[in-house]
C-alpha positions in Angstrom: 106.1 73.5 71.6 104.9 76.2 74.1 106.5 76.2 77.0 104.1 75.9 80.2 104.8 79.2 81.4 104.5 80.7 78.2 101.1 79.5 77.9 100.3 80.7 81.0 101.6 84.3 80.1 99.0 84.1 77.1 96.3 82.7 78.9 96.4 85.5 81.7 97.1 88.2 78.7 94.0 86.8 77.1 91.3 86.2 80.1 92.7 89.4 81.7 91.4 91.7 78.1 88.4 89.3 78.3 87.2 90.3 81.7 88.0 94.1 81.2 86.1 94.4 78.1 83.4 92.2 78.4 82.7 92.4 82.4 84.2 95.3 83.7 84.0 98.0 80.6 80.5 98.0 81.0 80.1 98.3 84.9 79.5 101.9 86.0 79.2 101.8 90.1 78.1 105.1 91.0 78.4 106.7 87.8 81.9 107.0 87.5 83.3 104.2 89.2 85.1 101.4 86.0 87.5 99.3 87.3 90.7 98.2 85.7 91.6 94.7 86.8 93.6 94.2 83.7 96.4 95.5 85.0 97.1 92.6 87.1 99.1 91.2 83.8 101.5 93.7 84.4 101.6 92.8 88.3 102.0 88.9 87.4 104.7 89.6 84.4 107.7 87.4 85.2 110.6 89.9 87.5 113.4 88.8 85.3 112.2 88.6 81.9 113.2 91.1 79.3 112.7 94.5 79.5 111.9 95.6 76.3 109.5 92.8 76.0 107.6 93.5 78.9 107.3 97.1 77.7 106.2 95.7 74.4 103.5 93.9 76.1 102.3 97.0 78.3 102.0 98.3 74.8 99.8 95.5 73.4 97.8 95.4 76.1 96.8 98.8 76.5 96.6 99.1 72.6 93.8 96.2 72.7 91.8 97.3 75.6 91.5 100.9 74.0 90.7 98.9 70.6 87.7 97.9 72.7 86.9 100.6 74.7 87.2 103.4 72.1 89.2 105.8 74.6 92.2 106.9 71.9 95.2 105.6 73.2 94.7 106.7 77.0 95.0 102.9 78.3 98.2 102.2 75.7 99.8 105.5 77.7 98.9 104.3 81.2 100.6 100.9 80.6 103.4 101.9 79.0 104.2 104.5 81.6 103.3 101.7 84.7 105.4 99.1 82.7 108.6 101.2 82.2 108.2 103.0 85.8 108.0 99.1 87.2 111.6 98.9 88.5 111.7 102.0 90.1 108.5 100.9 92.0 109.6 97.6 92.9 112.8 99.4 94.1 110.9 101.3 95.8 109.1 98.9 97.6 111.6 95.5 97.8 114.4 97.4 97.9 117.5 95.8 96.3 115.9 92.4 97.0 114.5 92.4 93.8 117.6 92.5 91.7 118.8 88.9 92.9 118.4 85.7 90.7 116.1 84.2 93.5 113.4 86.8 93.5 110.0 86.1 93.3 107.2 88.3 94.1 105.7 84.8 95.8 108.0 85.0 98.6 107.4 88.4 99.2 105.0 89.5 102.0 101.5 90.4 101.7 102.1 93.9 102.6 104.9 94.5 99.8 102.9 92.7 97.4 99.5 95.3 98.1 101.7 98.1 98.5 103.4 97.1 94.8 99.4 96.6 93.3 98.5 99.4 94.8 101.0 101.7 93.2 100.7 100.6 90.1 96.9 101.3 90.0 98.0 104.9 90.9 100.3 105.6 88.7 98.2 103.9 85.5 95.2 106.0 86.9 96.7 109.6 87.7 98.3 109.1 83.8 94.9 107.8 82.4 92.7 110.3 84.2 94.7 112.9 83.6 95.2 112.5 79.7 91.3 111.7 79.8 90.2 114.8 81.5 93.3 117.1 80.4 92.5 119.8 82.3 93.9 121.4 85.2 91.1 123.4 86.1 88.9 120.1 86.7 91.9 118.7 89.2 89.2 117.8 91.9 87.2 115.4 89.0 91.1 114.2 88.1 91.9 113.5 92.1 87.7 111.9 92.4 88.4 109.6 89.4 91.7 108.6 90.2 91.2 107.7 94.1 87.5 106.1 93.6 88.3 104.2 90.6 91.7 103.0 92.3 89.9 101.9 95.1 87.4 99.8 93.2 90.4 98.2 90.8 92.4 97.6 94.1 89.7 95.8 95.7 88.9 93.6 92.8 92.2 93.1 91.6 93.0 91.7 95.1 89.9 89.9 95.1 90.9 88.1 91.5 94.5 87.7 92.9 93.4 85.8 95.6 91.0 83.6 93.8 93.5 82.6 91.2 96.8 82.5 93.3 98.2 79.4 94.8 98.5 78.9 98.6 101.5 79.2 101.0 100.3 76.6 103.5 
């Protein structure tokens, strides 16, 4: 029998892929802003899980999004990068506290959670758009896409996160 937490992770994975592919990939705000909310899966993934499993899930998530988006492994490269760099980002945001057994993302402050999510999204978008454009001659275009897509992704990820989070009250 599947444990309840495994079922929740599978459900999050499937729902975020479906929402990304069926809704957000079809949106095009102002002609170039496409929010990427599937990054929430990597944000919500349990901290104390096997790191190789996490990187593998990042690869699988990016690969599936690439299959539906026809983006030639751009999402895969970006998700594997943030999956690999997540411990360093967590150490930067939470300090050494995240290394303790009792650490939970839900027990941290909203500012720390926002900073963690924003850094994951920024790293993802820098890798994604740098590989997509692949020309330093277009550095301003890369920066424009990174900034505006990151802002859109952060806003929608925060909305989705607050919609599906349990209240602490």
